[in-house]
C-alpha positions as CSV (number, residue, x, y, z in Angstrom):
1,M,0.0,0.0,0.0
2,N,1.4,3.4,-1.0
3,L,0.0,5.9,1.5
4,M,1.4,9.3,2.3
5,P,3.4,8.9,5.5
6,W,1.5,10.4,8.4
7,E,4.6,12.2,9.6
8,L,4.6,14.2,6.3
9,C,0.9,14.8,6.6
10,E,1.3,16.1,10.2
11,R,4.2,18.3,9.3
12,D,2.8,19.8,6.0
13,F,-0.9,19.3,5.6
14,I,-2.6,18.9,9.0
15,K,-3.9,21.7,11.1
16,I,-5.3,21.4,14.6
17,V,-8.8,23.0,14.8
18,K,-11.6,23.3,17.2
19,R,-14.1,20.5,16.8
20,D,-17.2,21.8,15.0
21,D,-20.2,19.5,15.5
22,E,-22.5,21.6,13.3
23,R,-20.0,21.4,10.4
24,I,-19.6,17.7,11.0
25,K,-23.4,17.3,10.8
26,T,-23.5,19.3,7.6
27,I,-20.8,17.2,6.0
28,I,-22.6,14.0,6.9
29,K,-25.9,15.4,5.6
30,M,-24.2,16.1,2.2
31,A,-22.7,12.6,2.1
32,L,-26.2,11.1,2.7
33,K,-27.6,13.2,-0.2
34,R,-24.8,12.0,-2.5
35,L,-25.6,8.4,-1.4
36,D,-29.2,9.0,-2.5
37,K,-28.0,10.4,-5.8
38,I,-26.1,7.2,-6.6
39,K,-29.4,5.3,-6.6
40,R,-30.7,7.3,-9.5
41,Y,-27.8,6.5,-11.9
42,K,-28.3,4.3,-14.9
43,M,-25.6,1.8,-14.2
44,E,-24.1,1.0,-17.7
45,D,-23.4,4.6,-18.8
46,E,-22.2,6.1,-15.6
47,I,-19.8,3.7,-13.8
48,S,-17.1,6.3,-13.5
49,F,-19.4,8.8,-11.9
50,I,-20.9,6.2,-9.5
51,V,-17.4,5.3,-8.3
52,E,-16.5,9.0,-8.1
53,D,-19.5,9.7,-6.0
54,Y,-18.8,6.7,-3.7
55,Y,-15.2,8.1,-3.3
56,E,-16.6,11.6,-2.6
57,I,-18.9,10.2,0.1
58,I,-16.0,8.4,1.7
59,K,-13.8,11.5,1.5
60,E,-16.5,13.7,3.0
61,L,-16.9,11.2,5.9
62,L,-13.1,11.1,6.4
63,V,-13.1,15.0,6.6
64,A,-15.8,14.7,9.2
65,Y,-13.8,12.0,11.0
66,L,-10.8,14.3,11.2
67,L,-12.9,17.3,12.3
68,K,-14.4,15.1,15.1
69,N,-10.8,14.6,16.2
70,G,-9.9,18.3,16.0
71,L,-8.0,18.1,12.8
72,R,-8.3,19.5,9.2
73,S,-6.3,18.3,6.2
74,K,-5.3,20.2,3.1
75,N,-4.7,16.9,1.3
76,H,-7.0,14.0,0.5
77,Q,-4.2,11.5,0.9
78,C,-3.7,12.6,4.5
79,L,-7.4,11.8,5.2
80,I,-6.7,8.2,4.3
81,S,-3.4,8.1,6.2
82,Y,-5.0,9.4,9.4
83,F,-7.9,6.9,9.2
84,Y,-5.3,4.1,8.7
85,K,-3.1,5.4,11.6
86,K,-6.1,5.3,13.9
87,N,-7.7,2.1,12.5
88,P,-4.9,-0.2,11.3
89,Q,-7.4,-3.1,11.5
90,Y,-9.1,-1.7,8.3
91,E,-6.1,-2.2,6.1
92,R,-8.2,-3.8,3.3
93,E,-10.7,-1.0,3.3
94,V,-7.9,1.6,3.3
95,Q,-6.4,-0.1,0.2
96,I,-9.7,0.2,-1.6
97,I,-10.1,3.8,-0.6
98,S,-6.6,4.5,-1.9
99,Q,-7.5,2.8,-5.2
100,M,-10.7,4.8,-5.5
101,S,-8.7,8.0,-4.9
102,Y,-6.3,7.0,-7.7
103,F,-9.1,6.2,-10.2
104,R,-11.0,9.4,-9.2
105,N,-7.9,11.5,-9.8
106,R,-7.3,9.8,-13.2
107,L,-10.9,10.6,-14.1
108,N,-10.8,14.2,-13.0
109,Y,-7.3,15.2,-14.3
110,Y,-6.9,13.0,-17.4
111,G,-10.4,12.0,-18.4
112,D,-9.7,8.3,-17.9
113,A,-12.8,6.2,-17.3
114,I,-12.9,4.1,-14.2
115,P,-12.7,0.4,-15.1
116,K,-16.1,-1.3,-14.9
117,K,-14.4,-4.4,-13.4
118,F,-13.1,-2.3,-10.4
119,Y,-16.7,-1.2,-9.8
120,E,-18.2,-4.7,-10.2
121,T,-15.5,-6.2,-7.9
122,H,-15.7,-3.6,-5.1
123,E,-19.2,-2.1,-5.1
124,K,-20.2,-4.1,-1.9
125,E,-17.0,-3.0,-0.3
126,F,-17.7,0.7,-1.1
127,K,-21.0,0.4,0.8
128,K,-19.3,-1.5,3.6
129,I,-16.7,1.3,4.0
130,I,-19.4,4.0,4.1
131,K,-21.3,2.0,6.7
132,L,-18.1,1.6,8.7
133,L,-17.4,5.4,8.5
134,F,-20.9,6.2,9.7
135,G,-20.2,3.8,12.6
136,V,-17.0,5.5,13.6
137,L,-18.8,8.9,13.3
138,E,-21.7,7.4,15.3
139,V,-24.3,8.1,12.6
140,K,-27.1,6.0,11.4
141,G,-26.9,6.0,7.6
């Protein structure tokens, strides 16, 4: 797994902030809306956007997770590194999030479609990761 080292994140990309429960609630609310949006996609044509939205939900929940712990990150990779640092038992899930981030960046910056096989292989895990993050945030989703 090729995660950004937490020490680098802490030094260059992480800021200590006051916990903001209202902002956390707002972020979670947006993640739930995005989750509803996924259900309206027509699967065949929009695999890349479905995976992108799953990643955005996960990223938003990781932002809320950091905020809950009094931190803010200027970097998506540090969101993943922090989650792994605090939850090493979820190595498999972190690997999938990292892959999602890679594919999402390829889509956004280079126009590369996300492989249908990646979606088909991991869709259940995307949902499991989201449920896991709602659990660590103590939210019913």
